BAVEX-592909 format. One record per residue (C-alpha): x, y, z; residue number from 1. Coordinates in steps of 0.1 Angstrom, whole numbers, plus 5000, padded with zeros to 4 digits. Layout:
<atoms>
{{X,Y,Z},NUM} ...
</atoms>
This chain:
<atoms>
{{4164,2479,3189},1} {{4203,2483,3200},2} {{4215,2466,3226},3} {{4224,2497,3246},4} {{4187,2512,3242},5} {{4176,2483,3257},6} {{4199,2484,3287},7} {{4190,2520,3290},8} {{4157,2518,3293},9} {{4159,2487,3316},10} {{4177,2509,3336},11} {{4153,2539,3336},12} {{4126,2512,3341},13} {{4145,2501,3375},14} {{4152,2537,3388},15} {{4117,2547,3381},16} {{4105,2516,3403},17} {{4130,2524,3427},18} {{4118,2562,3428},19} {{4080,2547,3433},20} {{4089,2525,3459},21} {{4107,2553,3480},22} {{4078,2578,3476},23} {{4055,2549,3492},24} {{4079,2546,3518},25} {{4078,2582,3525},26} {{4041,2584,3526},27} {{4042,2551,3548},28} {{4032,2565,3585},29} {{4036,2542,3616},30} {{4012,2545,3649},31} {{4022,2526,3680},32} {{3992,2518,3703},33} {{3995,2508,3741},34} {{3961,2493,3752},35} {{3951,2484,3784},36} {{3928,2456,3774},37} {{3936,2422,3761},38} {{3935,2417,3725},39} {{3907,2395,3722},40} {{3884,2415,3742},41} {{3852,2426,3721},42} {{3852,2459,3736},43} {{3889,2466,3727},44} {{3885,2455,3693},45} {{3851,2478,3691},46} {{3877,2505,3700},47} {{3900,2496,3673},48} {{3873,2494,3646},49} {{3858,2527,3657},50} {{3895,2545,3653},51} {{3902,2528,3619},52} {{3868,2539,3604},53} {{3874,2577,3613},54} {{3912,2574,3600},55} {{3900,2559,3568},56} {{3879,2588,3566},57} {{3908,2607,3568},58} {{3924,2593,3541},59} {{3944,2564,3561},60} {{3945,2531,3553},61} {{3965,2502,3567},62} {{3987,2485,3544},63} {{3985,2513,3519},64} {{4001,2546,3536},65} {{3997,2535,3575},66} {{4009,2508,3597},67} {{3996,2500,3632},68} {{4013,2482,3660},69} {{3996,2473,3691},70} {{4004,2460,3726},71} {{3984,2449,3750},72} {{3974,2441,3789},73} {{3988,2474,3801},74} {{3974,2473,3837},75} {{4008,2479,3855},76} {{4038,2503,3852},77} {{4060,2470,3849},78} {{4041,2458,3816},79} {{4038,2494,3802},80} {{4078,2498,3805},81} {{4084,2466,3786},82} {{4058,2470,3763},83} {{4062,2507,3754},84} {{4100,2501,3750},85} {{4087,2476,3723},86} {{4067,2502,3706},87} {{4094,2529,3707},88} {{4120,2503,3690},89} {{4095,2504,3660},90} {{4102,2544,3654},91} {{4066,2551,3654},92} {{4058,2584,3644},93} {{4029,2586,3672},94} {{4014,2566,3702},95} {{3979,2563,3710},96} {{3983,2553,3747},97} {{3956,2542,3770},98} {{3960,2546,3807},99} {{3984,2564,3833},100} {{4009,2539,3836},101} {{4017,2534,3803},102} {{4017,2575,3797},103} {{4040,2577,3827},104} {{4064,2551,3814},105} {{4064,2565,3777},106} {{4071,2601,3793},107} {{4102,2590,3810},108} {{4112,2571,3780},109} {{4111,2596,3751},110} {{4106,2633,3749},111} {{4106,2632,3710},112} {{4078,2608,3701},113} {{4044,2623,3699},114} {{4021,2606,3725},115} {{3982,2611,3726},116} {{3966,2597,3757},117} {{3933,2587,3766},118} {{3915,2571,3796},119} {{3938,2597,3818},120} {{3925,2613,3848},121} {{3938,2648,3856},122} {{3968,2648,3834},123} {{3978,2684,3847},124} {{3982,2669,3883},125} {{3996,2639,3870},126} {{4026,2658,3853},127} {{4020,2648,3818},128} {{4012,2680,3804},129} {{4015,2718,3816},130} {{3978,2729,3810},131} {{3951,2715,3794},132} {{3950,2746,3767},133} {{3988,2743,3761},134} {{4002,2709,3768},135} {{4038,2715,3761},136} {{4062,2687,3754},137} {{4053,2660,3732},138} {{4023,2650,3752},139} {{3985,2657,3747},140} {{3954,2635,3745},141} {{3916,2634,3762},142} {{3911,2633,3800},143} {{3894,2608,3815},144} {{3865,2614,3842},145} {{3871,2645,3865},146} {{3877,2639,3904},147} {{3844,2648,3914},148} {{3829,2616,3899},149} {{3836,2598,3930},150} {{3810,2618,3946},151} {{3789,2610,3920},152} {{3792,2573,3921},153} {{3785,2577,3958},154} {{3752,2598,3954},155} {{3737,2574,3928},156} {{3749,2543,3949},157} {{3728,2560,3978},158} {{3698,2570,3958},159} {{3695,2535,3943},160} {{3699,2516,3975},161} {{3691,2545,4003},162} {{3699,2518,4028},163} {{3737,2516,4023},164} {{3756,2534,4049},165} {{3789,2513,4045},166} {{3807,2518,4010},167} {{3839,2497,3998},168} {{3857,2518,3971},169} {{3875,2490,3952},170} {{3901,2502,3930},171} {{3937,2489,3918},172} {{3968,2508,3930},173} {{3988,2498,3899},174} {{3964,2502,3871},175} {{3952,2535,3887},176} {{3974,2559,3905},177} {{3951,2584,3899},178} {{3921,2566,3921},179} {{3931,2590,3951},180} {{3916,2617,3931},181} {{3881,2598,3931},182} {{3880,2582,3967},183} {{3890,2616,3983},184} {{3859,2633,3967},185} {{3835,2603,3979},186} {{3852,2603,4013},187} {{3841,2641,4015},188} {{3805,2632,4003},189} {{3802,2604,4026},190} {{3811,2624,4056},191} {{3783,2649,4046},192} {{3757,2618,4040},193} {{3764,2597,4072},194} {{3780,2571,4051},195} {{3811,2551,4061},196} {{3836,2549,4032},197} {{3863,2522,4032},198} {{3893,2522,4008},199} {{3899,2490,3994},200} {{3930,2485,3972},201} {{3928,2451,3948},202} {{3957,2434,3931},203} {{3943,2401,3923},204} {{3908,2386,3911},205} {{3908,2368,3944},206} {{3908,2401,3963},207} {{3871,2410,3954},208} {{3853,2382,3974},209} {{3869,2391,4008},210} {{3858,2427,4005},211} {{3822,2417,3994},212} {{3819,2390,4016},213} {{3827,2410,4049},214} {{3811,2442,4042},215} {{3778,2433,4057},216} {{3741,2442,4061},217} {{3737,2480,4045},218} {{3767,2474,4028},219} {{3774,2488,3988},220} {{3805,2488,3968},221} {{3821,2512,3943},222} {{3840,2496,3918},223} {{3867,2523,3903},224} {{3871,2526,3864},225} {{3900,2513,3859},226} {{3920,2489,3837},227} {{3923,2458,3860},228} {{3887,2464,3873},229} {{3876,2464,3835},230} {{3895,2432,3829},231} {{3879,2416,3860},232} {{3845,2432,3858},233} {{3828,2399,3854},234} {{3841,2386,3886},235} {{3829,2417,3903},236} {{3795,2417,3892},237} {{3790,2381,3898},238} {{3805,2383,3932},239} {{3784,2414,3943},240} {{3751,2393,3928},241} {{3764,2366,3949},242} {{3766,2386,3982},243} {{3736,2409,3974},244} {{3758,2441,3977},245} {{3743,2470,3960},246} {{3775,2481,3936},247} {{3778,2510,3911},248} {{3804,2505,3882},249} {{3829,2529,3867},250} {{3838,2508,3840},251} {{3820,2505,3808},252} {{3822,2468,3798},253} {{3793,2448,3787},254} {{3797,2431,3818},255} {{3790,2461,3840},256} {{3755,2460,3822},257} {{3748,2430,3843},258} {{3753,2447,3873},259} {{3730,2474,3896},260} {{3741,2508,3878},261} {{3768,2521,3858},262} {{3781,2555,3853},263} {{3813,2565,3831},264} {{3819,2586,3799},265} {{3813,2569,3763},266} {{3847,2556,3759},267} {{3837,2543,3724},268} {{3832,2581,3715},269} {{3860,2595,3730},270} {{3884,2567,3711},271} {{3867,2583,3679},272} {{3876,2617,3687},273} {{3916,2605,3686},274} {{3913,2599,3653},275} {{3917,2637,3642},276} {{3948,2642,3665},277} {{3966,2614,3653},278} {{3957,2626,3614},279} {{3970,2661,3626},280} {{4003,2646,3642},281} {{4009,2625,3612},282} {{4008,2654,3591},283} {{4034,2670,3612},284} {{4012,2693,3635},285} {{4030,2699,3675},286} {{4015,2678,3702},287} {{4020,2710,3724},288} {{3998,2730,3700},289} {{3970,2708,3705},290} {{3947,2714,3738},291} {{3936,2682,3760},292} {{3904,2676,3754},293} {{3878,2670,3783},294} {{3849,2644,3781},295} {{3816,2654,3771},296} {{3794,2624,3769},297} {{3784,2601,3794},298} {{3768,2566,3798},299} {{3744,2560,3826},300} {{3727,2527,3826},301} {{3703,2510,3855},302} {{3695,2475,3856},303} {{3661,2466,3869},304} {{3665,2430,3871},305} {{3693,2435,3889},306} {{3676,2460,3912},307} {{3645,2436,3918},308} {{3672,2404,3930},309} {{3683,2430,3954},310} {{3648,2440,3966},311} {{3656,2478,3954},312} {{3625,2501,3940},313} {{3643,2520,3913},314} {{3628,2561,3916},315} {{3614,2568,3886},316} {{3635,2599,3885},317} {{3663,2579,3881},318} {{3650,2558,3853},319} {{3641,2592,3834},320} {{3675,2600,3836},321} {{3694,2571,3828},322} {{3708,2565,3789},323} {{3698,2531,3792},324} {{3672,2509,3813},325} {{3676,2475,3812},326} {{3644,2454,3817},327} 
</atoms>
């Protein structure tokens, strides 16, 4: 073969290889994931695995046509600002964001990058979307618990522990700027039930013990559904047991199952639901056209061992309606 022909073939082959590489690059999509929990938390890893399985069924495979960049531990606006900026600098096609602090900071930082939120309470009232059916802008997602959950938590706590007349509502202001939605409905219900409800903000794990130690006889506690409480749930459960305080936990972590009672949405199921929205946005759909989804599946767990330790007899009606009863 003549030298010119060989050079021509080599040049053609190189051009073809560049073209294929360009096509692969064009197909590669990037997701930023802003997470409240810690990277080594089994609960967080289970969420990631669940979403990945759903995405793979939709044709998205990390390393082939998808890249995911994670940032963990977003439990305050300060952390959200820092880690959100890091993700935006990576030019993602969409960001999956867990929790209100992250969504708020991303909303302030970009009006163009699509954002799918999850674990966000009352997204309309917080100003993240225009309406549930027509979000508008670059943000949509999956709503967290409705505000009436505060009253529900109080009702369940006083049903399982009818002697409780003084309840501490424990929450993190930094992680849960939405907490007032919940404790306001709990306060309204408490007034009708003859129960005193005290609002107890916490900023450090060490804040739990004084609250539980000082609550006194006939006291109980509601631990809010927020990232700070979830990340320190083991301490909350252990201290409630030490001070013999009947408590209900809004978080869905495994540690909560050691406590008396938990009531929350099925968070893992809701994370799975994010995959189709990620898929649709990665394929070019506008988040403004994707309605905000409301929670549909809840988890209600009673621990009979914890009840026995507290000297409580759990009504059969409660056991029959619970999703799980731990012996």
